[in-house]
LOSE-307693 format. One record per residue (C-alpha): residue number from 1; residue in one letter; x, y, z. Coordinates in Angstrom, 2 decimals. Layout:
<atom seq="NUM" type="a" x="X" y="Y" z="Z"/>
...
***
This chain:
<atom seq="1" type="m" x="-239.86" y="-116.20" z="-4.98"/>
<atom seq="2" type="v" x="-238.42" y="-115.51" z="-8.42"/>
<atom seq="3" type="r" x="-236.83" y="-112.10" z="-8.93"/>
<atom seq="4" type="p" x="-236.04" y="-110.50" z="-12.31"/>
<atom seq="5" type="l" x="-232.35" y="-110.43" z="-13.15"/>
<atom seq="6" type="d" x="-232.26" y="-106.63" z="-13.05"/>
<atom seq="7" type="a" x="-234.15" y="-106.37" z="-9.75"/>
<atom seq="8" type="p" x="-232.38" y="-104.23" z="-7.13"/>
<atom seq="9" type="r" x="-231.01" y="-105.99" z="-4.07"/>
<atom seq="10" type="d" x="-232.53" y="-103.74" z="-1.43"/>
<atom seq="11" type="g" x="-234.47" y="-100.52" z="-0.90"/>
<atom seq="12" type="v" x="-231.44" y="-98.24" z="-1.13"/>
<atom seq="13" type="d" x="-230.40" y="-99.79" z="-4.44"/>
<atom seq="14" type="a" x="-233.97" y="-99.49" z="-5.70"/>
<atom seq="15" type="f" x="-234.15" y="-95.79" z="-4.86"/>
<atom seq="16" type="a" x="-230.72" y="-95.07" z="-6.35"/>
<atom seq="17" type="e" x="-231.64" y="-96.97" z="-9.51"/>
<atom seq="18" type="m" x="-234.95" y="-95.12" z="-9.85"/>
<atom seq="19" type="l" x="-233.28" y="-91.76" z="-9.29"/>
<atom seq="20" type="s" x="-230.56" y="-92.54" z="-11.81"/>
<atom seq="21" type="r" x="-233.09" y="-93.59" z="-14.45"/>
<atom seq="22" type="a" x="-235.15" y="-90.44" z="-13.86"/>
<atom seq="23" type="i" x="-232.14" y="-88.15" z="-14.22"/>
<atom seq="24" type="d" x="-230.96" y="-89.99" z="-17.33"/>
<atom seq="25" type="g" x="-234.45" y="-89.70" z="-18.80"/>
<atom seq="26" type="i" x="-234.59" y="-85.96" z="-18.25"/>
<atom seq="27" type="g" x="-231.14" y="-85.50" z="-19.75"/>
<atom seq="28" type="s" x="-232.08" y="-87.60" z="-22.75"/>
<atom seq="29" type="r" x="-235.29" y="-85.65" z="-23.32"/>
<atom seq="30" type="l" x="-233.40" y="-82.34" z="-23.11"/>
<atom seq="31" type="r" x="-230.77" y="-83.56" z="-25.59"/>
<atom seq="32" type="r" x="-233.51" y="-84.62" z="-28.04"/>
<atom seq="33" type="a" x="-235.15" y="-81.20" z="-27.75"/>
<atom seq="34" type="d" x="-231.81" y="-79.46" z="-28.37"/>
<atom seq="35" type="s" x="-231.17" y="-81.69" z="-31.36"/>
<atom seq="36" type="a" x="-234.61" y="-80.97" z="-32.81"/>
<atom seq="37" type="e" x="-234.00" y="-77.22" z="-32.41"/>
<atom seq="38" type="r" x="-230.62" y="-77.49" z="-34.15"/>
<atom seq="39" type="d" x="-232.28" y="-79.39" z="-36.99"/>
<atom seq="40" type="v" x="-234.78" y="-76.55" z="-37.43"/>
<atom seq="41" type="a" x="-231.96" y="-74.00" z="-37.39"/>
<atom seq="42" type="v" x="-230.16" y="-75.73" z="-40.27"/>
<atom seq="43" type="g" x="-233.34" y="-76.41" z="-42.22"/>
<atom seq="44" type="r" x="-233.64" y="-80.18" z="-41.67"/>
<atom seq="45" type="g" x="-236.39" y="-80.39" z="-39.05"/>
<atom seq="46" type="s" x="-239.89" y="-79.09" z="-38.53"/>
<atom seq="47" type="i" x="-240.82" y="-76.37" z="-36.10"/>
<atom seq="48" type="q" x="-243.72" y="-78.54" z="-34.93"/>
<atom seq="49" type="a" x="-241.45" y="-81.44" z="-33.94"/>
<atom seq="50" type="a" x="-239.00" y="-79.08" z="-32.21"/>
<atom seq="51" type="s" x="-241.82" y="-77.37" z="-30.31"/>
<atom seq="52" type="i" x="-243.25" y="-80.69" z="-29.14"/>
<atom seq="53" type="a" x="-239.81" y="-81.97" z="-28.10"/>
<atom seq="54" type="r" x="-239.13" y="-78.78" z="-26.13"/>
<atom seq="55" type="a" x="-242.56" y="-78.87" z="-24.48"/>
<atom seq="56" type="e" x="-242.05" y="-82.49" z="-23.42"/>
<atom seq="57" type="a" x="-238.63" y="-81.67" z="-21.99"/>
<atom seq="58" type="d" x="-240.01" y="-78.65" z="-20.14"/>
<atom seq="59" type="v" x="-242.78" y="-80.76" z="-18.61"/>
<atom seq="60" type="e" x="-240.29" y="-83.36" z="-17.39"/>
<atom seq="61" type="v" x="-238.10" y="-80.66" z="-15.84"/>
<atom seq="62" type="a" x="-241.14" y="-79.06" z="-14.16"/>
<atom seq="63" type="v" x="-242.28" y="-82.42" z="-12.74"/>
<atom seq="64" type="a" x="-238.77" y="-83.14" z="-11.46"/>
<atom seq="65" type="a" x="-238.61" y="-79.71" z="-9.83"/>
<atom seq="66" type="a" x="-241.99" y="-80.27" z="-8.16"/>
<atom seq="67" type="i" x="-240.85" y="-83.65" z="-6.84"/>
<atom seq="68" type="v" x="-237.65" y="-82.15" z="-5.44"/>
<atom seq="69" type="d" x="-239.64" y="-79.33" z="-3.83"/>
<atom seq="70" type="h" x="-242.08" y="-81.81" z="-2.30"/>
<atom seq="71" type="a" x="-239.24" y="-83.98" z="-0.99"/>
<atom seq="72" type="a" x="-237.47" y="-80.96" z="0.49"/>
<atom seq="73" type="r" x="-240.65" y="-79.87" z="2.27"/>
<atom seq="74" type="a" x="-241.20" y="-83.38" z="3.61"/>
<atom seq="75" type="l" x="-237.62" y="-83.57" z="4.86"/>
<atom seq="76" type="n" x="-238.00" y="-80.16" z="6.49"/>
<atom seq="77" type="a" x="-241.21" y="-81.28" z="8.21"/>
<atom seq="78" type="v" x="-239.54" y="-84.45" z="9.49"/>
<atom seq="79" type="s" x="-236.51" y="-82.53" z="10.74"/>
<atom seq="80" type="q" x="-238.78" y="-80.20" z="12.73"/>
<atom seq="81" type="m" x="-240.61" y="-83.04" z="14.48"/>
<atom seq="82" type="q" x="-239.99" y="-83.37" z="18.19"/>
<atom seq="83" type="v" x="-239.00" y="-86.78" z="19.40"/>
***
């Protein structure tokens, strides 16, 4: 079987890689929104572009929060299981 060069070695690496990419993506989206807002403040950008950038960042943060909440509930349910 041929594996891509950037393929993770095992499941733990895959999860860590996915989590790292997701966090980097959220941070990047938030930085772009902040930059667009600064551009509007100094008269270089449009309010429309800044509003869209902020809305996209807010959606990504909300999705991430929902995923964390879901994972926490799942972990709680597993920890309460009787063996």
